[in-house]
FILO-324207 format. One record per residue: residue in one letter; x, y, z of N, C-alpha, C in turn; residue number from 1. Coordinates in Angstrom, 3 decimals, m for minus. Example, Ala and Ser with C-alpha at 12.3 -4.5 7.8 and 13.67 -1.06 7.14 Angstrom:
{A {13.190 m5.690 7.800} {12.300 m4.500 7.800} {13.200 m3.300 7.800} 1}
{S {12.850 m2.250 7.080} {13.670 m1.060 7.140} {12.900 0.030 7.870} 2}
***
This chain:
{M {109.052 99.759 73.313} {108.877 99.460 74.621} {109.664 98.505 75.461} 1}
{N {109.925 99.114 76.414} {111.274 98.154 77.335} {110.441 97.287 78.392} 2}
{M {110.453 96.004 77.854} {109.905 94.982 78.390} {110.549 94.495 79.805} 3}
{A {111.740 94.860 80.073} {112.527 94.648 81.377} {111.883 95.179 82.506} 4}
{N {111.125 96.377 82.274} {110.478 97.078 83.226} {109.249 96.512 83.723} 5}
{R {108.758 95.477 83.242} {107.532 95.069 83.665} {107.369 94.151 84.795} 6}
{V {106.679 94.621 85.741} {106.710 93.840 86.957} {105.286 93.151 87.229} 7}
{L {105.477 91.649 87.288} {104.060 91.028 87.584} {104.404 90.229 88.702} 8}
{L {103.736 90.749 90.077} {104.034 89.603 91.221} {103.039 88.566 91.304} 9}
{Q {103.188 87.509 91.867} {102.587 86.354 91.869} {102.867 85.628 93.055} 10}
{P {102.032 84.987 93.770} {102.234 84.105 95.002} {102.957 83.157 95.005} 11}
{P {103.846 82.622 95.995} {103.549 82.936 97.244} {104.630 83.990 97.709} 12}
{D {105.835 84.414 96.739} {106.834 85.146 97.308} {106.297 86.703 97.574} 13}
{I {106.524 86.966 98.975} {106.274 88.436 98.974} {107.718 89.252 99.117} 14}
{I {107.756 90.279 97.941} {109.069 91.159 97.994} {108.687 92.676 98.348} 15}
{N {109.566 93.485 98.814} {109.360 94.835 98.937} {109.386 95.438 97.675} 16}
{I {108.392 96.667 97.420} {108.141 97.155 96.202} {108.099 98.704 96.482} 17}
{V {108.776 99.271 95.562} {108.627 100.672 95.613} {107.885 101.414 94.391} 18}
{G {106.637 101.854 94.583} {105.580 102.275 93.647} {104.477 101.844 93.843} 19}
{D {103.506 102.550 93.150} {101.963 102.373 93.137} {101.778 100.744 92.591} 20}
{L {100.725 100.129 93.064} {100.420 98.770 92.795} {99.258 98.714 92.218} 21}
{I {98.900 97.924 91.260} {97.635 97.499 90.771} {97.223 95.911 91.250} 22}
{F {96.419 95.662 92.202} {96.212 94.535 92.604} {95.063 93.858 91.579} 23}
{L {95.160 92.783 90.946} {94.148 92.155 90.332} {92.972 91.291 91.058} 24}
{A {92.010 91.702 91.604} {91.452 90.968 92.565} {89.928 90.380 91.779} 25}
{G {89.585 89.341 92.466} {88.450 88.445 91.821} {88.919 87.199 91.868} 26}
{P {87.953 86.361 91.514} {87.980 85.071 91.453} {89.138 84.304 90.753} 27}
{I {89.962 83.409 91.169} {90.971 82.711 90.581} {90.855 81.258 90.386} 28}
{Q {89.491 80.769 90.923} {89.265 79.100 90.635} {87.777 79.330 90.158} 29}
{G {87.844 78.591 89.013} {86.335 78.380 88.280} {85.945 79.786 87.522} 30}
{A {86.747 80.518 86.948} {86.840 81.701 86.396} {87.782 81.741 85.244} 31}
{P {87.267 82.308 84.272} {88.257 82.679 83.226} {89.577 83.260 83.734} 32}
{E {90.705 82.978 82.789} {91.810 83.524 83.428} {92.111 84.979 82.747} 33}
{W {91.443 86.108 83.200} {91.502 87.328 82.783} {92.646 88.282 83.336} 34}
{Q {93.469 87.574 84.423} {94.617 88.541 85.123} {95.665 88.472 84.103} 35}
{T {95.904 87.452 83.171} {96.923 87.516 82.254} {96.975 88.534 81.185} 36}
{E {95.622 88.669 80.599} {95.128 89.623 79.747} {95.349 91.146 80.338} 37}
{A {94.797 91.105 81.457} {94.556 92.524 81.970} {95.994 93.091 82.404} 38}
{A {96.852 92.127 82.939} {98.323 92.619 83.068} {98.968 93.188 82.017} 39}
{G {98.717 92.262 80.887} {99.315 92.840 79.341} {98.768 94.167 79.133} 40}
{M {97.479 94.165 79.229} {96.945 95.471 78.712} {97.327 96.714 79.605} 41}
{I {97.730 96.573 80.913} {98.101 97.508 81.892} {99.811 97.678 81.497} 42}
{H {100.545 96.899 81.398} {101.798 96.942 80.741} {101.957 97.430 79.362} 43}
{T {101.181 97.402 78.681} {101.035 97.991 77.405} {100.967 99.757 77.458} 44}
{L {100.268 99.879 78.404} {99.950 101.376 78.712} {100.814 101.941 79.135} 45}
{D {101.788 101.288 80.512} {102.822 101.609 80.995} {103.396 100.526 81.529} 46}
{S {104.679 100.303 81.020} {105.392 99.139 81.478} {106.153 99.257 82.743} 47}
{G {105.990 100.446 83.300} {106.840 100.569 84.821} {105.563 100.397 85.850} 48}
{L {104.485 100.191 85.563} {103.560 99.783 86.498} {103.721 98.427 87.304} 49}
{I {103.614 98.242 88.615} {103.811 97.153 89.305} {102.230 96.398 89.322} 50}
{V {102.256 95.280 88.899} {100.840 94.520 88.821} {101.038 93.391 89.889} 51}
{A {100.229 92.788 90.540} {99.842 91.894 91.397} {99.061 90.973 91.024} 52}
{S {99.080 89.820 90.784} {97.957 88.808 90.389} {98.046 87.605 91.221} 53}
{P {97.007 87.359 91.797} {96.802 86.165 92.792} {96.716 84.866 92.166} 54}
{R {96.622 84.806 90.738} {96.297 83.692 90.054} {97.794 83.237 89.719} 55}
{K {97.948 81.790 90.101} {99.324 81.127 89.616} {98.934 79.826 89.487} 56}
{N {99.517 79.087 88.461} {99.431 77.505 88.216} {100.519 76.972 89.066} 57}
{Y {100.090 76.436 90.230} {101.043 75.483 91.081} {101.371 74.364 90.585} 58}
{A {102.700 73.843 90.798} {103.055 72.289 90.602} {101.986 71.624 91.619} 59}
{E {101.498 70.253 91.185} {100.983 69.463 91.911} {101.551 69.390 93.356} 60}
{G {100.888 69.679 94.489} {101.144 69.477 95.770} {101.700 70.827 96.343} 61}
{K {101.856 71.866 95.611} {102.779 73.109 96.173} {101.863 74.086 96.511} 62}
{F {100.403 74.016 96.522} {99.646 75.169 96.915} {99.489 74.955 98.269} 63}
{V {99.798 76.213 99.091} {99.664 76.281 100.462} {98.620 77.450 100.821} 64}
{Y {97.420 77.221 101.267} {96.158 78.210 101.336} {96.775 79.256 102.245} 65}
{E {97.466 79.009 103.330} {98.047 79.802 104.179} {98.816 81.096 103.575} 66}
{K {99.780 80.847 102.814} {100.945 81.289 102.130} {100.014 82.169 101.031} 67}
{Q {98.859 81.574 100.388} {98.230 82.551 99.346} {97.569 83.486 100.105} 68}
{V {96.739 83.262 101.074} {95.780 84.300 101.865} {97.033 85.267 102.338} 69}
{D {98.253 85.015 102.862} {99.055 85.828 103.658} {99.588 87.104 102.292} 70}
{W {99.976 86.313 101.097} {100.369 86.875 99.822} {99.398 87.993 99.425} 71}
{E {98.036 87.472 99.365} {96.924 88.364 98.932} {96.695 89.597 100.069} 72}
{T {96.597 89.339 101.180} {96.534 90.344 102.223} {97.473 91.339 102.358} 73}
{H {98.672 90.947 101.877} {100.130 91.727 101.726} {99.625 92.960 100.648} 74}
{Y {99.633 92.310 99.633} {99.660 93.164 98.497} {98.170 94.065 98.342} 75}
{L {97.225 93.291 98.766} {95.802 94.171 98.976} {96.051 95.334 99.875} 76}
{N {96.694 95.136 100.874} {96.676 96.538 101.676} {97.760 97.443 101.178} 77}
{I {98.646 97.111 100.400} {99.756 98.190 99.635} {98.878 98.576 98.559} 78}
{A {98.246 97.791 97.673} {97.180 98.633 97.035} {96.203 99.650 97.520} 79}
{A {95.552 99.081 98.433} {94.711 100.150 99.304} {95.433 101.504 99.515} 80}
{K {96.697 101.492 99.916} {97.450 102.506 100.452} {98.002 103.448 99.297} 81}
{S {98.300 102.563 98.344} {99.275 103.222 97.380} {98.900 102.567 95.966} 82}
{G {97.705 102.786 95.410} {97.526 102.027 94.155} {96.209 101.797 93.959} 83}
{V {95.657 100.862 93.387} {94.384 100.583 93.058} {93.981 99.070 93.012} 84}
{I {93.020 98.678 93.372} {92.557 97.153 93.237} {91.405 97.088 92.106} 85}
{M {91.813 96.259 91.306} {90.962 95.991 90.032} {90.171 94.835 89.995} 86}
{F {88.731 95.090 89.532} {88.337 93.767 89.601} {87.456 93.604 88.227} 87}
***
């Protein structure tokens, strides 16, 4: 398996992508960290898939709510048009 192909997008950086997108939706606060496990399973099945996970461990004082929401909205829209939204 070629690990170099694995793409896991996390906030707050928005980049242009080419290809289908799987957006890992669901709670990111007060819930188990299932997104890392799900991304690993997805990439085991196909290392070329692009996965977007809204969960990120920010350094103290670095979380900006508006940037998080912008990031989520951007990639949710892409997944809705060309991919899937996974809960």
